[in-house]
C-alpha positions in Angstrom: -22.6 3.2 -4.0 -23.7 5.1 -1.2 -26.6 2.2 0.0 -23.1 -0.1 -0.4 -23.3 -3.6 -2.0 -26.2 -4.3 -4.4 -28.5 -7.2 -3.7 -27.4 -9.2 -6.4 -23.5 -9.2 -5.1 -24.8 -9.6 -1.6 -26.4 -12.9 -3.0 -23.1 -14.1 -4.4 -21.5 -13.9 -1.6 -24.1 -15.5 1.2 -25.5 -12.6 2.8 -28.1 -11.6 1.0 -30.7 -10.6 4.0 -28.1 -8.5 5.7 -28.1 -5.0 5.9 -24.9 -3.4 4.9 -23.7 -1.2 7.4 -20.6 1.1 6.3 -17.0 0.8 7.8 -16.1 4.3 8.1 -12.7 3.4 9.9 -11.6 1.4 7.2 -9.4 2.8 3.9 -11.8 3.3 1.5 -15.6 2.7 0.9 -16.6 -0.5 3.0 -19.4 -2.3 4.2 -20.3 -4.7 7.0 -22.8 -7.9 5.7 -23.3 -10.3 8.9 -19.4 -11.3 9.5 -17.9 -10.0 6.0 -16.7 -6.9 4.7 -17.7 -5.7 1.1 -15.4 -3.3 -1.1 -15.5 -2.0 -4.7 -12.9 -2.3 -6.2 -11.0 -0.1 -9.0 -8.9 -2.7 -10.6 -10.6 -6.5 -10.8 -7.7 -8.3 -12.4 -5.4 -6.7 -9.1 -8.6 -7.7 -6.7 -8.4 -10.9 -7.6 -4.8 -11.5 -7.7 -4.8 -9.5 -4.4 -7.2 -12.3 -3.0 -5.5 -15.0 -3.7 -2.0 -14.2 -2.5 -4.0 -13.3 0.8 -5.3 -16.7 0.7 -2.3 -18.0 0.2 -0.4 -16.2 3.0 -3.4 -17.2 5.4 -3.2 -20.8 5.0 0.9 -20.8 6.0 0.3 -17.7 8.3 2.3 -14.4 8.8 4.1 -14.1 12.3 2.8 -10.9 14.2 -0.4 -10.1 11.6 -3.8 -10.6 11.2 -4.9 -11.3 7.5 -8.2 -10.3 6.1 -9.0 -13.7 4.8 -11.1 -13.1 1.0 -14.3 -15.0 0.4 -15.2 -16.5 -2.9 -18.4 -16.2 -4.2 -21.0 -18.9 -4.9 -19.6 -19.8 -8.3 -16.1 -19.4 -7.0 -15.4 -16.2 -8.3 -13.0 -13.4 -6.5 -15.2 -10.3 -8.0 -18.3 -9.9 -8.6 -19.6 -7.2 -10.5 -16.6 -4.7 -8.9 -17.4 -6.2 -5.4 -15.0 -7.9 -3.4 -15.7 -10.1 0.2 -13.1 -10.8 2.8 -13.7 -12.1 6.4 -14.5 -8.8 8.8 -11.5 -8.1 10.9 -11.7 -5.6 13.6 -9.6 -2.6 14.0 -9.0 1.2 12.8 -6.1 2.7 10.7 -4.5 5.0 13.5 -0.9 7.0 13.4 1.3 4.2 14.4 3.5 4.7 11.9 6.7 2.8 13.2 4.2 -0.5 13.7 3.2 -0.3 10.1 7.1 -0.1 9.2 7.6 -2.7 11.4 4.5 -4.5 10.2 5.3 -4.0 6.5 9.0 -6.1 7.6 6.8 -9.0 8.9 4.5 -9.2 6.2 7.4 -9.4 3.7 9.0 -11.9 5.7 6.1 -14.3 4.5 6.0 -12.7 1.1 9.4 -13.7 -0.1 8.0 -17.4 -1.0 5.5 -16.3 -3.2 6.9 -15.9 -7.0 6.5 -12.7 -9.4 3.4 -12.5 -10.7 2.8 -11.6 -14.3 0.9 -8.8 -12.6 3.8 -6.9 -11.7 4.9 -6.4 -15.5 1.8 -6.5 -17.2 0.3 -3.3 -15.1 0.8 0.1 -16.6 -1.4 1.9 -14.3 -0.3 4.9 -12.4 1.6 3.4 -9.7 2.9 1.0 -12.1 4.4 4.0 -13.9 5.6 5.6 -10.8 7.3 3.0 -9.9 9.5 2.5 -12.7 10.0 5.9 -13.3 11.5 6.1 -9.9 13.8 3.2 -10.4 15.0 4.8 -14.1 13.4 2.1 -16.0 11.0 4.3 -17.6 10.8 8.1 -18.6 7.1 9.4 -17.4 5.8 12.8 -18.1 5.5 14.4 -14.9 3.4 17.5 -14.1 6.7 20.2 -13.3 4.1 22.0 -10.6 2.7 18.8 -8.7 6.2 17.4 -8.3 8.4 17.0 -11.8 10.4 19.7 -11.1 11.4 18.3 -7.7 11.3 14.6 -9.0 13.9 15.8 -11.4 16.6 17.4 -9.0 16.3 14.1 -6.9 17.0 12.0 -9.4 20.3 13.4 -9.9 20.9 12.2 -6.7 19.8 8.8 -7.4 21.9 5.6 -7.1 21.1 1.7 -7.9 20.2 -0.3 -5.2 22.0 -3.6 -4.4 19.4 -5.1 -2.5 17.7 -8.0 -4.0 14.0 -7.5 -5.1 11.3 -9.6 -4.1 6.9 -9.4 -4.0 6.4 -6.6 -1.5 3.2 -4.4 -0.7 4.2 -0.9 -1.6 1.1 0.7 -0.8 0.8 0.1 3.3 0.3 3.6 4.7 -3.1 4.0 5.7 -4.4 0.2 5.2 -3.0 -1.4 8.3 -5.5 -2.1 11.1 -5.0 -1.4 15.1 -7.6 -3.0 17.2 -8.4 -0.6 19.9 -10.7 -2.8 21.8 -7.2 -4.9 22.3 -4.2 -3.5 22.4 -2.2 -6.6 22.2 -3.8 -7.7 19.2 -1.5 -8.0 15.9 -2.1 -5.3 13.5 -4.2 -6.3 10.1 -3.5 -6.3 6.6 -6.4 -6.0 4.1 -5.1 -6.9 0.6 -1.8 -6.5 -1.4 -0.5 -4.2 -4.2 2.6 -5.8 -5.9 5.8 -4.8 -6.4 9.0 -6.3 -7.6 11.5 -4.4 -4.9 13.5 -4.5 -2.3 11.8 -5.1 1.2 13.5 -2.1 2.6 12.1 -0.1 0.0 8.6 -0.9 1.0 9.4 0.1 4.5 11.1 3.6 3.0 7.9 4.1 1.0 5.6 3.9 4.5 8.2 6.3 6.5 7.9 8.9 3.1 4.1 8.8 3.3 4.0 8.9 7.1 6.5 12.1 7.1 4.4 13.8 3.8 0.8 12.9 5.3 0.7 11.4 8.4 2.5 13.8 10.5 5.2 11.6 11.5 8.1 12.9 13.7 11.6 13.4 11.7 13.0 10.7 13.9 11.5 7.8 12.3 14.5 8.4 9.6 16.5 7.6 12.0 15.0 4.7 14.1 14.8 2.6 10.7 18.5 3.6 9.6 19.6 0.5 10.4 17.7 -1.4 7.2 20.2 -1.9 4.4 21.2 1.1 1.7 18.5 3.0 3.9 19.4 6.8 2.4 18.9 5.4 -1.0 15.7 3.6 -0.3 13.9 6.5 1.1 15.2 8.2 -2.3 13.6 5.9 -4.2 10.7 5.7 -1.9 10.3 9.7 -2.0 10.3 9.8 -6.2 8.1 7.2 -6.5 5.6 9.4 -4.5 6.5 12.6 -6.0 6.1 10.5 -9.2 2.5 9.4 -8.4 1.7 13.1 -7.0 2.8 14.3 -10.1 0.9 12.5 -12.4 -2.5 12.4 -10.4 -5.0 14.9 -12.1 -6.2 16.0 -8.2 -2.8 16.6 -7.3 -2.3 20.8 -7.0 0.6 22.7 -5.9 -0.8 22.8 -2.4 -0.4 18.8 -1.7 2.7 19.1 -2.9 3.9 20.5 0.4 3.8 17.2 2.5 6.3 15.6 -0.1 9.0 18.5 0.1 9.1 18.6 3.7 10.0 15.2 3.2 12.2 15.7 1.0 14.4 18.3 2.7 14.8 15.6 5.5 15.5 12.7 3.5 18.2 14.8 1.4 19.7 15.6 4.4 20.8 11.9 4.4 22.4 11.8 1.6 25.6 12.9 0.3 26.4 15.7 -1.6 27.1 14.6 -5.2 
């Protein structure tokens, strides 16, 4: 892994002679090979679906966003030996939290055209379990010390979301790229992590992440308060992240502090029941 994609993977994607060069400014490990970026993927099925969805969106276009258009291997595969490829897009992750929320809303105007994939229902990974727990659709064992207790307390204040669901990207924080050499360039989206939830919930996940781990100012809560059902969207997003944290083997009591900070801010917006 430290040397990047192996030769047979580069051959499959048509960049055999390229010397892989790390892209440390991208989320997760990634290597530039000529005009492509190759990244290892943990879930082959999810990566292949995401590539197909991005390809479809790139074909119809998404106003105000750049998309990292996927590249197929010479035999048509989207993933080869755990690696996926896309055309390189300039940019890096920056703490422009409100711009990421705006990018989420623009992206989801386009994903509204996409049908519900079987993947949404078939997935049983950590994110899928956390999502269902957050919406009260499934009981999940959560470590009390790393978020389970707080989850239970906040879940008592949960109310149904009366907004339509559609295909949304539920993990945009820390993955949207901004090009410092061209401040006017639209943000870039690399892939899709699919959920079937309201658009406002996906925006709320970005806000919770930004408050918990991105150093966002509390004003981000009110700047997006015009979104429908906002306090409950924030609560459901917070429950989602708490359920992720309380299941993750690497999370600790110390790493929970960011979500505790977010919970205090969100709690102040919720009526007392």
